[in-house]
N, C-alpha and C positions, 0 to 999 in steps of 0.2 A: 729161432733165431729171429729176432726183431731187426729189420734195417735201419740203420740210424740215416736219416737222410741228408743230414750234415756231413757224414761222412761220403755218403754218394757223392754228394756235390762236390766234395773237395777232390775227392779221387778223379771224377770227371775232368775237373780242372787240370789237375796234374797230369793226367795220362796225356790230353790234349798236347801239353807242352812238352813232356817227355818224348813221345812220339815223335815230334818235329826236330828233335834233337839228337837222339841216341839211337843208333840202328840196333836192330836186336842180335845178338851173338850169332846166330845162325848165318844171317845174311852176311856179316862180317866174315864168317868163315867161307861161305861162298864165295866172296871176292878172291880168298885166298886161292881157294881151288881152282879157280878160272884162272888168275895170275899164272897159276903154277903148271896150267895145261895150254896156254894159250901159246900160240906159234907165230902169229903176225906181229911186226914190229910196232906198227900203229897202234893196234888193239892194247897190247902190252902196254904203251904209253899212257892211252886213254884209262885203263884199269888203275894204273899208278896214281893219276890225278884224281881218281873217285876215292881211291883208297885214302889218299891224302885229305880229300875234303872231310870224309869220314870222321878223321882223326881231328883234323881242326876244329869242325864242328863242336865235337865232344868237349876237346880240351879248352875252348872259348866259350862254351855253352850258346854257339850260335845255331842256327837252323840249318838241318841239312840241304832244304831246298827252299827258296823263296813261295814255293805254290804250299800253302796252308789248306789246301784241298777241302772236300767237304767232308765235316766230320761225320764219322761213322761210330756208333756203338752196339757193340753186339753182346747181350746179356744172355748168361746162362742161369738158371735159377733152380737151386736143388731143393729136394723135400724139407720141410720143416721152416720154410723162410716165410716169414710175417711182414707184408709189405702193403702199402696203398699204391696200385698201380699209375693213377694218375699223379699222385705227389712224386713218384718215382721219376716220372718222365721230365716234370718241373723241376726237379732237383738236378737231372743229367743237362737239362738244357741251360740252367742258370750256371753251372759249372763251366759249361762250352762257352758261355759268354762272359764270364769271367776270365777264362784264358786268356779271350780275345782282346779284353778291353783293360785289365789288369797288367799283362804281360809287359806289353801289349803285342800282338800278332795282327799281321795284315789278314782283314777279313775277304775270302774270296768267294762269298754266297752273295748273290744278287736275286732279285725277283725274275722270273722268267722270261715276263714280258717288257716290264717298265725297265729293267736292268739296274732298279735302285738298289743299294749297297748298304744295308743298317749298320755295317760295320761292328758286328756280333758275332759273324759266322754262324747266325740263326737264321731263319726265315720260314716259309711254310712249309713244314713235313720235315724241318731240317732243325737240329740234327735227325739224321738217320738212327732210328733204335730199333734194332732187329731183337726179338725175344725168343728164346727156346729154353728147354727143361730137360732137368738132368735128375739122375737117380743119388747124386752125391747128397749127403745128410748134411743138411744145415752149412751149404756152401753156395755164395753168390760171387758169380763172376762177370767181370764186365771189360772187354777189350774194346780199345779203342783204335781205330785206322783212319787217318787222315787221306783219303783218297784223292790226288792230285789229277788235275785236267789232261794231262799229257798223257797218262796211262788209261785215265778213265774214256776218253775219247776212242781208245783202242778196243771198244764193246762192241759186239757182234751177234745175232741169234739168225739161225736158219731151221726153219721147220722141214727137217729132211723126211723122207718117205721110208718105210723099212727098207725097201728093197736096196737102197743106196748102202746098205750095210755099214760095216766096220770101214770099211774103204771110203765110203761117203763122209764119215766123221773125221778122218784122219785128214782129207783131201780140202776139207772146210776150214779146219785148224791152220794147217800148213799154208794157206791161200791167204788167210787174213793175216798170220805172222808177216808173210811177204809183204802184202798190202801196208802192213804199218811202217815197215822198215825201221827207221831210226826215229820217227816221230813219237814212239813211247817210251825214247830213251833206255835202249837196252844197255847190259844185260837185263832181261826181265823175267818174271814169273808167269807164265802163261796159265791163266785159271781155265779150266774146260768144265762147263757143265753138261750131262748127256740125261736126258729123259724129263720126265715130269711133264708139267705144263710149260707155255712160254715164261711165264713169270717164276715159276719155281727155277725152270733151268738157268735163267739168268742170275738168280740169287745164289745157284750152287756154284755157278763160275767165278762169281766173286770170292764164295767162299774159299774156292779151291786156290784162287790167286794169294789168299791171305794165309794160307797153312804154311807152319815152319818148313822149310827146308829140311830134307831127309825124312819127312813124314810120308806116308803112302796110303792111298784109297784103300778104305776098308773094306770094299767091294774086289775080289779078286780079279775081276774082269776089268774093272776101273784102273787099278793097279798096274795090269799086264799094258794098257792103253796108254797110261801116262810114262812108262818105261820108253816105250816105241816111239812116241810122238817128241821126249825128250831129245831122243838121239836123232830124230827126221830135223827136228828145228836148228840144232847145231851144225847140220850140215849144209843148212842155208848159205853160211858165209857173211851174213847180215853184219854181225860183230857189234862190239860197244859203239854206241850213239849211231849205229848204221854205217859207218866207215870201214866195215870188213873186219874178217877176223873169225875165229872160231867160238868166241864167247857171245852168242846171241841169247841165251837163257840161262840162267841158273838151273831151271827145271821147268816142265809142265806138269801142272797138277790136275788131277780129274776127280769130280765129284759126279755121282749116279743117283736117279730116282728111277723107280717105276713109270711106265707112260702108258699111253693108250696104244691099242693094237695097229692102230691105222698111221700113227704118226712117230719120229724121232727126234725131238726137238736137240738142238745142239747149240751150245754159246760159248763165247772167249770173252774173258775180262783180264786185260793185262795189268799187271804190277809193274812199275818201273822199276829201275836198279837201287833207288832210293825205298825199299820195301817195308815203310813204317809201320810198326804198331807197338800198343804199350796194354799192358793188362793189371787188373787189380783182384785181388780174390779177399772175398769177407768171409770169414770163419767168426766163432764164437771167440777165437783168441785174438782177433784184431784184423787188421788189412794189410795185405802182404802185396807190394807193388813189384812188377817184373814185365816179362813180356810173353 
């Protein structure tokens, strides 16, 4: 299947706008679950306001949050896909720019030194484009995540030593959730990467944070760890917006990779309560938009 670059550009544009306005169904269900189990009156009131914000944004086609974030596009390329890599990147960048200028959206992207904003949500190496490959036949998937600064600032890496063991991993994650408190707009999804190299580990943490609620780590040890950490984090009493309560996180998600015998990297990357994402799936039958 040959990729239609005009269709890719349109999808890149549409996904950015959709992700900013419509929360995925699993996150909406996550809010309902937290609301049903929350025991603190103030926390229940804050959750009710968040749920109302979700409904108002969708009903009025307004943004869920004023922060349009750093645009991230995660690509999964199946077998039998014919494409020009450079043209693919350019199509995504153009779609991202068009979403910002034609909608219009507030651009949150600036040069790291001059702080100049081009008002396109683009810049040096932005949008971020991650590419992976899958064994799906004639399938191209594009996921869009607008990563807001409030939660992205809740990002940490520690190069643990093997002697620290699982206890060291748990302590680091819990300590960082406590350190973040309400700054990351809880309830959150806490993404945790374990293993690999320093750069791979941080990438895994972000991947974990963007996973759908209800999914589990494919590594049994990682799945066990995320269950234990989810329980621990929600015992901290941080609660929605850091004002107390049971609902500190929807979940803790973990992704793992093999690592070196003398080290054990651990990374944390947090998604705020507005855990936004959108997805386009290209097949020979056409383009399907979803989450």
